[in-house]
C-alpha positions as a printed NumPy array, in Angstrom:
array([[108.947,  86.764,  92.665],
       [105.483,  85.364,  91.969],
       [102.664,  85.974,  94.475],
       [ 99.58 ,  83.738,  94.694],
       [ 96.314,  84.076,  96.588],
       [ 94.12 ,  80.962,  96.779],
       [ 90.787,  80.045,  98.343],
       [ 88.364,  77.125,  98.024],
       [ 84.619,  77.279,  97.428],
       [ 81.972,  75.115,  99.022],
       [ 79.988,  75.396,  95.784],
       [ 80.74 ,  76.645,  92.277],
       [ 79.713,  80.16 ,  91.216],
       [ 80.119,  82.264,  88.068],
       [ 80.094,  85.457,  90.142],
       [ 83.794,  85.726,  91.078],
       [ 85.706,  89.013,  91.286],
       [ 89.078,  90.112,  92.648],
       [ 89.785,  93.572,  94.08 ],
       [ 93.   ,  95.423,  94.958],
       [ 92.515,  98.139,  97.601],
       [ 88.824,  98.322,  96.671],
       [ 89.458,  98.573,  92.907],
       [ 88.453,  95.716,  90.642],
       [ 91.42 ,  93.797,  89.133],
       [ 91.411,  93.17 ,  85.398],
       [ 93.436,  90.223,  84.054],
       [ 96.642,  90.959,  82.134],
       [ 99.899,  89.295,  81.044],
       [101.284,  89.786,  84.555],
       [ 98.143,  89.364,  86.687],
       [ 96.109,  86.201,  86.071],
       [ 93.185,  84.617,  87.891],
       [ 91.902,  81.13 ,  87.304],
       [ 89.351,  78.575,  88.504],
       [ 90.194,  74.868,  88.779],
       [ 87.393,  72.875,  90.335],
       [ 86.657,  74.511,  93.681],
       [ 90.052,  76.302,  93.865],
       [ 90.304,  80.018,  93.018],
       [ 93.768,  81.438,  92.327],
       [ 95.027,  84.984,  91.759],
       [ 98.612,  84.98 ,  90.443],
       [100.827,  88.077,  90.283],
       [103.988,  87.485,  88.251],
       [107.087,  89.599,  88.856],
       [105.633,  91.282,  91.97 ],
       [106.466,  94.987,  92.289],
       [106.4  ,  97.455,  95.193],
       [103.202,  99.011,  93.784],
       [101.466,  95.598,  94.135],
       [101.695,  95.932,  97.929],
       [ 98.046,  96.47 ,  98.958],
       [ 94.972,  94.773, 100.441],
       [ 93.344,  92.143,  98.165],
       [ 89.773,  90.824,  98.261],
       [ 88.132,  87.827,  96.581],
       [ 84.354,  88.307,  96.277],
       [ 82.029,  85.404,  95.457],
       [ 78.362,  86.354,  95.297],
       [ 77.881,  88.448,  98.474],
       [ 80.728,  86.867, 100.466],
       [ 84.396,  87.831, 100.503],
       [ 87.8  ,  87.002, 101.953],
       [ 90.639,  89.509, 102.422],
       [ 94.43 ,  89.218, 102.422],
       [ 97.415,  91.575, 102.329],
       [100.432,  91.399, 100.011],
       [103.764,  92.66 , 101.331],
       [106.616,  93.177,  98.842],
       [110.113,  93.562, 100.253],
       [112.515,  95.617,  98.094],
       [115.717,  93.901,  97.017],
       [118.726,  95.235,  98.967],
       [121.47 ,  97.076,  97.1  ],
       [124.766,  95.132,  97.156],
       [128.125,  96.687,  96.306],
       [130.284,  93.975,  94.786],
       [133.506,  95.948,  94.687],
       [134.741,  99.316,  95.956],
       [137.459, 101.217,  94.103],
       [138.639, 104.837,  93.981],
       [137.886, 106.995,  90.953],
       [139.657, 104.871,  88.353],
       [138.831, 103.212,  85.071],
       [138.954,  99.42 ,  85.187],
       [139.413,  97.717,  81.846],
       [138.199,  94.129,  81.259],
       [138.718,  93.469,  77.579],
       [136.114,  95.66 ,  75.913],
       [134.116,  96.338,  79.095],
       [134.646,  99.587,  81.008],
       [133.406, 100.354,  84.531],
       [133.563, 103.413,  86.774],
       [133.225, 102.955,  90.537],
       [132.818, 106.004,  92.794],
       [132.807, 105.053,  96.444],
       [131.909, 108.428,  97.993],
       [130.806, 111.851,  96.887],
       [128.732, 110.867,  93.86 ],
       [127.228, 113.924,  92.179],
       [124.141, 114.239,  90.006],
       [124.667, 114.899,  86.326],
       [125.467, 113.316,  82.969],
       [128.359, 110.863,  82.857],
       [130.029, 110.131,  79.511],
       [132.555, 107.506,  78.465],
       [134.512, 108.283,  75.287],
       [136.895, 105.918,  73.486],
       [139.864, 107.904,  72.18 ],
       [140.535, 106.105,  68.932],
       [139.887, 106.67 ,  65.26 ],
       [136.151, 106.008,  65.736],
       [135.701, 108.358,  68.707],
       [132.692, 106.459,  70.091],
       [131.045, 107.568,  73.31 ],
       [128.141, 106.667,  75.578],
       [126.334, 108.737,  78.213],
       [123.934, 108.249,  81.095],
       [122.127, 110.535,  83.541],
       [122.745, 109.964,  87.259],
       [120.399, 111.344,  89.935],
       [121.424, 111.44 ,  93.58 ],
       [118.705, 111.869,  96.19 ],
       [119.12 , 112.635,  99.87 ],
       [117.319, 109.94 , 101.89 ],
       [116.734, 112.378, 104.738],
       [115.17 , 114.86 , 102.322],
       [112.914, 112.134, 100.885],
       [111.777, 111.252, 104.396],
       [110.909, 114.909, 105.048],
       [108.822, 115.058, 101.852],
       [106.661, 112.077, 102.816],
       [103.145, 112.832, 104.162],
       [103.144, 113.34 , 107.941],
       [100.047, 112.938, 110.121],
       [ 99.727, 115.571, 112.858],
       [ 96.341, 114.485, 114.241],
       [ 94.901, 111.142, 113.175],
       [ 91.36 , 109.755, 113.084],
       [ 89.57 , 109.086, 116.391],
       [ 87.003, 106.404, 117.266],
       [ 83.365, 107.541, 117.343],
       [ 80.134, 106.305, 118.944],
       [ 76.987, 107.575, 117.22 ],
       [ 73.245, 107.011, 117.141],
       [ 71.272, 106.319, 113.982],
       [ 70.484, 109.477, 112.042],
       [ 73.391, 111.499, 113.441],
       [ 76.085, 113.223, 111.39 ],
       [ 79.397, 111.38 , 110.929],
       [ 82.408, 113.667, 110.565],
       [ 85.998, 112.357, 110.481],
       [ 89.011, 114.676, 110.246],
       [ 92.749, 114.184, 109.874],
       [ 95.31 , 116.978, 110.095],
       [ 98.473, 116.413, 108.062],
       [101.511, 118.051, 106.502],
       [102.31 , 117.48 , 102.849],
       [101.896, 119.141,  99.463],
       [100.677, 117.338,  96.323],
       [ 99.132, 114.535,  98.379],
       [ 96.541, 111.994,  97.228],
       [ 93.977, 111.332,  99.98 ],
       [ 91.908, 108.107,  99.734],
       [ 89.2  , 107.038, 102.203],
       [ 88.255, 103.394, 102.879],
       [ 85.348, 101.739, 104.678],
       [ 86.037,  98.116, 105.658],
       [ 88.88 ,  98.095, 103.068],
       [ 86.607,  99.315, 100.235],
       [ 87.222, 102.726,  98.64 ],
       [ 84.719, 105.466,  99.517],
       [ 83.7  , 108.053,  96.913],
       [ 81.77 , 111.333,  97.153],
       [ 78.04 , 111.277,  96.455],
       [ 74.943, 113.204,  97.51 ],
       [ 75.083, 111.623, 100.98 ],
       [ 78.869, 111.373, 101.492],
       [ 81.171, 114.418, 101.295],
       [ 84.936, 114.003, 100.886],
       [ 87.239, 117.025, 100.761],
       [ 90.764, 118.001, 101.694],
       [ 93.007, 121.065, 101.801],
       [ 96.61 , 120.658, 100.703],
       [ 99.044, 120.572, 103.624],
       [ 96.186, 120.965, 106.104],
       [ 93.079, 118.819, 106.561],
       [ 91.254, 115.795, 105.112],
       [ 87.571, 115.407, 106.001],
       [ 84.881, 112.743, 105.504],
       [ 81.217, 113.602, 106.204],
       [ 78.221, 111.253, 106.053],
       [ 75.018, 113.236, 106.552],
       [ 73.116, 110.444, 108.314],
       [ 74.546, 107.183, 109.639],
       [ 72.767, 103.856, 109.99 ],
       [ 73.71 , 100.525, 111.525],
       [ 75.305,  99.431, 108.228],
       [ 77.7  , 102.434, 108.421],
       [ 79.41 , 100.994, 111.506],
       [ 82.89 ,  99.61 , 110.882],
       [ 86.532, 100.457, 110.19 ],
       [ 87.331, 103.745, 108.437],
       [ 90.798, 104.397, 107.037],
       [ 92.514, 107.375, 105.393],
       [ 95.582, 106.863, 103.193],
       [ 97.817, 109.825, 102.32 ],
       [100.184, 109.186,  99.428],
       [102.676, 111.044,  97.248],
       [105.68 , 110.022,  95.131],
       [107.91 , 109.917,  98.222],
       [105.82 , 107.525, 100.338],
       [102.503, 106.937, 102.083],
       [101.021, 106.89 , 105.598],
       [ 97.615, 105.939, 106.942],
       [ 95.372, 106.399, 109.96 ],
       [ 92.192, 104.529, 110.914],
       [ 89.36 , 104.495, 113.444],
       [ 86.313, 102.475, 114.459],
       [ 82.818, 103.928, 114.163],
       [ 80.034, 102.375, 116.24 ],
       [ 76.371, 103.104, 115.457],
       [ 73.627, 102.405, 117.994],
       [ 69.896, 102.284, 117.414],
       [ 68.29 , 105.501, 118.572],
       [ 65.965, 105.25 , 121.554],
       [ 62.488, 106.634, 120.784],
       [ 61.745, 109.992, 122.428],
       [ 58.746, 110.451, 124.724],
       [ 56.83 , 112.506, 122.209],
       [ 57.598, 109.933, 119.504],
       [ 55.917, 107.234, 121.575],
       [ 52.729, 109.317, 121.405],
       [ 52.753, 109.489, 117.616],
       [ 50.081, 107.591, 115.762],
       [ 51.083, 104.574, 113.689],
       [ 50.791, 106.731, 110.547],
       [ 53.655, 108.956, 111.795],
       [ 56.166, 106.247, 112.686],
       [ 59.66 , 107.113, 111.357],
       [ 61.027, 105.15 , 108.406],
       [ 63.632, 102.42 , 108.722],
       [ 65.34 , 100.113, 106.219],
       [ 64.757,  96.643, 107.658],
       [ 66.673,  95.276, 104.652],
       [ 68.621,  97.906, 102.639],
       [ 69.466,  97.404,  98.978],
       [ 72.712,  95.491,  98.45 ],
       [ 75.211,  94.89 ,  95.64 ],
       [ 74.015,  92.784,  92.72 ],
       [ 76.048,  90.935,  90.097],
       [ 74.532,  90.274,  86.689],
       [ 75.567,  89.187,  83.192],
       [ 75.218,  91.698,  80.378],
       [ 71.725,  91.972,  78.823],
       [ 70.117,  90.115,  81.73 ],
       [ 67.435,  91.633,  83.955],
       [ 68.207,  92.284,  87.598],
       [ 66.627,  94.111,  90.523],
       [ 67.392,  95.8  ,  93.831],
       [ 65.241,  94.791,  96.813],
       [ 64.549,  96.828,  99.952],
       [ 62.257,  96.279, 102.942],
       [ 61.138,  99.56 , 104.52 ],
       [ 59.231,  99.887, 107.787],
       [ 57.195, 102.918, 108.844],
       [ 53.608, 103.675, 107.989],
       [ 52.284, 106.3  , 105.59 ],
       [ 55.253, 106.009, 103.228],
       [ 54.564, 108.862, 100.814],
       [ 57.494, 108.761,  98.404],
       [ 60.323, 106.458,  97.261],
       [ 62.996, 107.928,  94.952],
       [ 65.732, 106.003,  93.13 ],
       [ 68.979, 107.492,  91.839],
       [ 71.617, 106.172,  89.427],
       [ 74.947, 107.96 ,  89.969],
       [ 72.985, 110.733,  91.736],
       [ 70.577, 111.174,  88.79 ],
       [ 66.901, 110.523,  89.486],
       [ 65.622, 107.509,  87.523],
       [ 62.353, 106.572,  89.269],
       [ 59.927, 108.067,  91.797],
       [ 57.006, 106.35 ,  93.51 ],
       [ 54.21 , 108.527,  94.926],
       [ 51.928, 106.295,  96.984],
       [ 50.784, 103.767,  94.337],
       [ 51.545, 105.995,  91.313],
       [ 54.942, 105.409,  89.684],
       [ 56.49 , 108.108,  87.509],
       [ 59.364, 106.784,  85.387],
       [ 62.141, 108.951,  84.017],
       [ 63.638, 107.128,  81.022],
       [ 67.385, 106.908,  80.648],
       [ 67.17 , 106.093,  76.965],
       [ 64.995, 107.299,  74.079],
       [ 61.336, 107.751,  74.916],
       [ 59.96 , 105.438,  72.249],
       [ 61.781, 102.359,  73.578],
       [ 59.336,  99.456,  73.773],
       [ 60.683,  97.963,  77.036],
       [ 60.905, 100.323,  80.004],
       [ 64.423, 100.479,  81.387],
       [ 63.339, 100.793,  85.033],
       [ 60.313,  99.321,  86.828],
       [ 59.34 ,  99.969,  90.462],
       [ 56.959,  97.606,  92.25 ],
       [ 55.669,  97.361,  95.811],
       [ 54.272,  94.507,  97.874],
       [ 53.482,  95.755, 101.389],
       [ 56.88 ,  96.744, 102.865],
       [ 58.929,  95.192, 100.032],
       [ 60.074,  97.502,  97.228],
       [ 61.733,  96.259,  94.013],
       [ 63.566,  98.332,  91.396],
       [ 64.019,  96.219,  88.248],
       [ 66.566,  97.038,  85.538],
       [ 66.148,  95.411,  82.143],
       [ 68.92 ,  94.555,  79.676],
       [ 71.821,  95.495,  81.972],
       [ 74.887,  96.901,  80.217],
       [ 78.075,  98.78 ,  81.058],
       [ 76.146, 102.077,  81.392],
       [ 74.18 , 100.561,  84.293],
       [ 77.353,  99.636,  86.234],
       [ 77.184, 102.463,  88.775],
       [ 76.02 , 103.419,  92.272],
       [ 72.28 , 103.238,  93.031],
       [ 70.572, 105.046,  95.912],
       [ 67.086, 104.527,  97.358],
       [ 65.504, 107.361,  99.367],
       [ 62.249, 106.803, 101.289],
       [ 60.197, 109.695, 102.718],
       [ 57.152, 110.229, 104.936],
       [ 55.875, 112.897, 107.339],
       [ 58.349, 111.779, 110.05 ],
       [ 61.457, 112.214, 107.867],
       [ 63.506, 110.353, 105.286],
       [ 66.011, 107.473, 105.091],
       [ 68.491, 106.49 , 102.386],
       [ 70.746, 103.582, 101.443],
       [ 73.14 , 102.99 ,  98.533],
       [ 74.752, 100.09 ,  96.685],
       [ 76.342,  99.155,  93.339],
       [ 75.577,  97.064,  90.256],
       [ 78.42 ,  94.922,  88.873],
       [ 78.607,  93.27 ,  85.457],
       [ 80.04 ,  89.75 ,  85.421],
       [ 82.68 ,  89.13 ,  82.78 ],
       [ 81.869,  86.247,  80.471],
       [ 85.442,  84.942,  80.281],
       [ 88.332,  84.621,  82.737],
       [ 91.759,  85.84 ,  81.655],
       [ 94.685,  83.494,  81.544],
       [ 98.395,  83.899,  81.085],
       [ 99.591,  83.279,  77.548]])
């Protein structure tokens, strides 16, 4: 069958992307997305079982989600016969009602030509397949945390050769310097975020998958603003802890255009702001002195990264964006009271939309 997802826009935008289970969808002969006026359409021709996932349409910084369910076609036995050959002209069929065994089956025509044809038959025990699927022993549990605390989620399971995938609000999570993801085969899957903030609150999901099937478990994480301690109230204004009033967020840009990440940071006596690209340091700001680490050759006329500050507003500009810049960016702010971090991604906008030929 053909599956279609559609949504309408209140205004036109060139920044349109589709995601399947948190992974960006690229157009192909079978999967096509199109724009007609204010109507966006994602079409999946000849839907398969592996297409059954969560789908997201993202326009600028807004998105809508939907789920595709694919029902397998039932097996239908047209005719039951004992172990006999049935001849219909030049067509030969073998029906085995019970006791089918795995192996190679061959049909041979006993004539002067001696032609034959073979096929391999595999018989699997449904009960055995069910036993080989991942099984959750202890699932994820809801958590209530304060800002700055450690987030640790664990799931105990039984299964070998399992693929464990973590999601946050239906978007795939990946390991970085602030998020740790690990698992032990047939034992434990763990997600650790060293410090949580208000933006880390939401739905967390773990999917365990192997060739025999998949299972999932989820939980809700709530993050509350930390109440100031008594001794903190006595601190001078220079020692106030840092806080991202407006963290950096995803940006979408055409290739070779300039773009920037914007953050608003509160807290006095901000001594250092460090920026990372895929965990590699690209820019550091010490007070009003900016030290730039170039990503490309040193004699390039235009600096790749520029960091500017206007009171509590910090901008990291990236010139001539290309596919090498499409990665995760992290901003870390530090002062005498501690440090705070936030992360986001840069996305390149494709210049053309695929269509079915």
